[in-house]
C-alpha positions as MATLAB code, in Angstrom:
seq = 'MSLGSRILPGLLLCCAFAASVPQARAASLGAQARDWGEIRRVIVSQLEAFSRGDAAGAFSLAAPAVRKHYRSAREFMRRVRADYGPMYRPRSVTLLDHFLVSGQPVQPLRVVTKHNDVVVAYYIMQHQPDGSWKIAACALHRGPRIRT';
ca = [
      -4.476  -11.761   20.511;
      -5.130  -12.721   17.208;
      -3.856  -11.448   13.598;
      -7.040  -10.185   12.857;
      -7.987   -8.125   16.156;
      -4.655   -6.494   15.863;
      -4.983   -6.008   12.220;
      -8.532   -5.409   11.223;
      -9.124   -1.838   13.624;
      -6.070   -0.173   11.597;
      -6.541   -1.407    8.354;
     -10.292   -0.179    8.777;
      -8.705    3.444   10.203;
      -7.004    3.167    7.359;
      -9.655    2.708    5.026;
     -11.805    5.272    6.630;
      -9.298    7.783    5.843;
      -9.236    6.097    1.951;
     -12.648    6.404    2.050;
     -13.128   10.084    3.055;
     -11.201   12.163    0.411;
     -13.886   12.298   -2.160;
     -11.995   13.457   -5.526;
     -10.256   10.097   -4.733;
     -13.279    8.027   -3.800;
     -13.361    4.437   -4.660;
     -16.370    3.529   -6.535;
     -19.264    2.161   -4.468;
     -19.226   -1.421   -4.898;
     -15.283   -1.810   -4.911;
     -13.175   -2.860   -7.587;
     -14.269   -4.767  -10.266;
     -12.141   -8.259  -10.944;
     -10.323   -6.246  -14.497;
      -9.502   -3.949  -11.255;
      -7.185   -6.078   -9.463;
      -4.823   -6.409  -12.438;
      -3.907   -2.676  -12.694;
      -4.062   -2.225   -8.827;
      -1.302   -5.098   -8.870;
       0.923   -3.206  -11.431;
       0.195    0.211   -9.050;
       2.083   -1.515   -6.484;
       4.458   -3.652   -8.415;
       5.677    0.134  -10.164;
       6.212    1.638   -6.914;
       8.335   -0.719   -5.081;
      10.196   -1.022   -8.448;
      10.339    2.854   -7.943;
      11.931    2.339   -4.299;
      14.401   -0.274   -5.700;
      15.852    1.847   -8.271;
      15.957    5.243   -5.864;
      13.307    7.154   -7.909;
      11.379    9.341   -5.760;
       9.474   11.075   -8.350;
       8.311    7.607   -9.678;
       7.317    6.536   -6.198;
       5.527    9.404   -5.311;
       3.634    9.937   -8.517;
       1.534    6.425   -7.504;
       0.565    7.456   -4.482;
      -3.224    8.958   -3.756;
      -3.768   12.869   -4.053;
      -4.180   12.952   -0.487;
      -0.935   11.599    0.224;
       1.403   13.685   -2.101;
      -0.089   16.364   -0.239;
       0.782   15.098    3.129;
       4.563   14.688    2.283;
       4.560   17.435    0.130;
       7.145   16.347   -2.031;
       9.003   12.559   -4.023;
      11.507   13.393   -1.121;
      10.219   14.072    1.589;
       7.694   10.828    0.859;
      10.976    8.472    0.250;
      12.675    9.866    3.181;
       9.703    9.119    5.217;
       9.170    5.328    3.196;
      12.910    4.575    4.344;
      12.366    5.596    8.019;
       8.847    4.228    8.427;
       8.074    2.180    5.644;
      11.322    0.248    5.526;
      10.517   -3.181    4.579;
       8.950   -2.067    1.495;
      11.380    0.127    0.274;
      14.100   -2.706   -0.573;
      12.535   -6.089    0.483;
      14.317   -9.362   -0.073;
      11.394  -10.775   -1.933;
       7.507   -9.933   -2.416;
       4.774  -12.092   -2.504;
       0.979  -10.904   -3.688;
      -1.756  -12.447   -1.310;
      -5.488  -12.867   -1.872;
      -7.005   -9.339   -1.968;
     -10.168   -8.429   -0.351;
     -12.852   -5.159    0.417;
     -13.009   -3.556    3.133;
     -15.777   -1.118    3.763;
     -15.994   -0.803   -0.126;
     -12.145   -0.139   -0.294;
      -9.584   -2.260   -2.012;
      -7.119   -4.098   -0.438;
      -4.010   -6.307   -1.844;
      -2.180   -7.660    0.599;
       1.736   -8.014    0.327;
       3.779  -10.996    2.025;
       7.241   -9.035    2.100;
      10.301  -10.821    3.573;
      12.980   -7.751    4.517;
      16.570   -8.257    4.010;
      16.786   -9.253    7.556;
      14.726  -12.101    6.962;
      11.714  -10.562    8.950;
       8.560  -11.186    7.848;
       5.719   -8.225    6.811;
       2.308   -8.402    5.906;
       1.758   -4.891    3.973;
      -1.640   -3.926    3.434;
      -2.200   -1.962    0.171;
      -5.410    0.497    0.406;
      -6.318    1.861   -2.734;
      -8.213    4.739   -4.131;
      -9.839    4.548   -7.568;
      -9.050    8.341   -9.354;
     -11.491   10.611  -11.195;
      -9.517    9.481  -14.749;
     -10.135    5.779  -14.073;
      -6.435    5.253  -12.432;
      -5.635    3.434   -9.388;
      -3.557    5.343   -6.642;
      -1.833    3.907   -3.160;
      -3.949    5.398   -0.480;
      -2.420    4.400    1.949;
      -0.361    0.986    3.451;
      -0.829   -0.719    6.903;
       2.560   -3.030    8.382;
       2.050   -6.204   10.244;
       5.311   -7.313   11.793;
       5.703  -11.352   11.442;
       8.433  -13.575   12.776;
      11.914  -13.510   11.561;
      12.425  -16.318    9.337;
      15.485  -18.811   10.272;
      18.055  -20.053    7.462;
];
């Protein structure tokens, strides 16, 4: 099974979920070029909040449906540590080429964990009514370990 055939179904499911939230729907044409800088800033800001242990800061960058699901910054941070450990305090992060899936902006990141595992994180973004961008979902794909 190829990487694309394993990732695409999960990504489509995440994008379908993200698009189903009416008040946080992405623009019909997707993100414009000027939006990608803001999208990257939001993701990097959340990663920085994780590294500081700033649950409130990280939680504030999540889309409304995510905040509703986790209910509190404390619960959100607990789940990030448990289910999205590579994103909590990575060794390194590299922004990859962004793309759209069904009009949803997706920003992938190559993440190297403190244990030298490689993960590609696909951040699905939502454009908010106030013009801001929020993180609607994150799908992880684990790759090989880097030998040092």
